[in-house]
N, C-alpha and C positions, 0 to 999 in steps of 0.2 A: 813782086807783085802783091798788091793788097788783096787779102781774102775778104770779099764782100760780106759773106755770112758772118765772119768773125767780127768785122768792124761794126756791122749793124747790131749784132747780138750784144756787143759790149756797150755801144754808145747811142743807138737810135731809140729815143723814148716816145716820140710822137709829135704833137702839134701844139702851138700856142706859146705861152710864156709861163715860166715858173712862178712869177709874182702875180699871176692872175688870181682873182678871188674865188673862181669856181673851177673845181678839178673833177675830172672823170678818169678812172683807172680801170682798164679792161684787161683780159688775158693776153690777147694778141690781135694785130691788125689782120684783116682779110686781104685776099687777092682775087682779082677777076680771073675767070677761066682763060681769057685771052693772053694772060701773062705766062701761062705754061709753067707755073711754079718757079720762074726765073727771078732772081733778085738783083741782077746787074743794073737795070735802069733805076730801080728804087734806091740802090746804093749810090748811084751817081747823083740822083736828086738830093739825097741826104748829104753827100759829100759837098755839094755846091751850096745847099740851102740851110744846112743844119747849123744851129747856134746853141751851144751848151746842151746838145742832145735833142733839141726841138727845131722843127721847121714850121713855116707858114703853111697851113693846110691847103689853101687855094693855090699857092705857088707850087707846092709839091705835086699836086694832082695835075696842074697844067704841064709840069715837067714830064710826068709819066704818061701824058696824053689821055688822062681820064677826065673827060669833060662833063660827064652826066651831073655831077653834084654842084657844079659852079657855073653852068651856062647861064647866059643873061636871061633867057626866057624860060620860065617854068622849069627850074632845075629839078631833077628827080630827087626824092627824099631817100637818102641812104638809110637802110633799115635800122642800123644800130644808132646812128646819130639822131635819127628822127625822134626816138624815145628819150634820148638824153636831153635833147633840146626842149622837148615837151616838158620834161621835169623842170628844167631851168626856167622856162616861161611860167610854169605854175608857181615855182618858188618866188619869182620876181613879180608875180601877179600881173603878167602881161598876156596878150592874146595868145591862145593856143590852137587857133585854126591852122590848117595845113599851109595856107599861103604865108602866114606869119612865120611858120617853121621853115619854109623854103627860103624866105628872104634872109632869115638869121643864118641858116646853114651856108648859103652862098656868100654872104657878105661878112660874117663875123665869127663863125665857129672855128676854133683852132687857129685864129690869126695871131701872128707874132705881136701885134700891138693892141690886142683886144683883151677880153675878160675871161677867157677859158683856157685851161690847160688840159689837153686831151691825150692821155698817155697809156702805155701798155706795159704789162708785166714782162712780156717777151718783146725783144726788138726785131724779131723775124716774122714778117707777114706770111700767111699761108692761106690757101683756099679753104682748108678745114683742118681739124686736129689730126686727121689721118695722114696728112702730108708730113714726111719726115723733116724735122727741124731740130736744131740743138736748143731745146727749151730749158734744160736744167743747168747746163754748164755755166751760164752767166747769171743765174737767178739770184744767188746770194748777194752778189755785189749790186745788182739792180734793186733788190729790196732795200738794201742799206742806203743806196743813193736816193731812192724815192722817199724813204722815211726821213732822211736828213733834209731834203728839200722841203718836205711837208712841214717839219717842225721849225725850219728857218723862215719859210715864206708865210706860214700861218694863213692859209686860204680860209675864206668864210665857210666853204663846205668842200668835202671830198666824197664823191660817190664811187664805191668800188663794186663792180658788177661781175656776175658769173659765179655761181655757188660752188663750182669746182675749185675756186681760188680761195676758199675760206682760210686756209692756213697762211698763205702769203698776205692776205688782207689783214689778218690779225697781227702779223709781224710788222706790217707797215704802220698800222694804227697804234700798236702797243697796248691794245686792250682786247678782251674777248669779244668777238662779234657774232651776232646771230642773224640768220637770214631775214631780210626785210626790216632790220632794226635801224633806228636812228639814235645816235649817241653823241655825246660831246667829248672831245679830246682837247683839253685846254680850251682855247677860244674857237676851235674848229668843229663844225657839225660833220659827223662821219656817218654815212649810210652804206649798208651792205645790201645791194639789190640783186634781183634776178637778172640774168642776161637779157638785154632788150629784144633779142630775136627768139627767145624761148617760146615754145608753142603754147597757145591758150592764154597768153598774157594780154589783157585789154589795156587800152589807153588810160583808163581810169586809175590803174595801178600807179602810173607815173605821175599823174596829176595829184593823187592823194599823197604819194611819197614826197613830192615837192612841197605840198602844203604842210605836211608833218615836219619837214626839215625847216621850213620857215618858222614854224611855231617854236622850234628848238633853239633858234638863234638868240 
């Protein structure tokens, strides 16, 4: 019998496509309280929908019966994605109002055939960091895999967020990174951002960071 935690920890990276121009890398996916910390349904979604470690965000959430983020009428803005999409819209000089963010989240964010790659350092989702998960055992190979993909696919930008991940982010980028910094690694703009759900962070932080990244291209 396949061990779901082992399979996801090794091979589940997130959503979108590796050759997408805009990348976001976070520490790990969250889980809703209703999932009771269980991974079986998410594993089955990944097993059926995963392609080279990635799934279509909308199809994945439909599979696990999480309808809030992609419903047809006024989808709820997922707290982490909301800020990442805000940054992307600022970078692209597109509208940043909530309705525009909702539409992008529902229709385009993390889609297999679209422009974003939305991945995680850990392949195991959890309600929070207090939930026991095997976060270290797969980390070295995941860092090497993500780094290899980044230098092969050469995205326009990579945003790594969560200041607790400073060492892994540095290893992926191959350069010293500083909080809230924007730097160039070959042709790719690399930003090291605060986690989107950190307390006290205003939307202006993401708009300004997206604008700085645009200036660095």
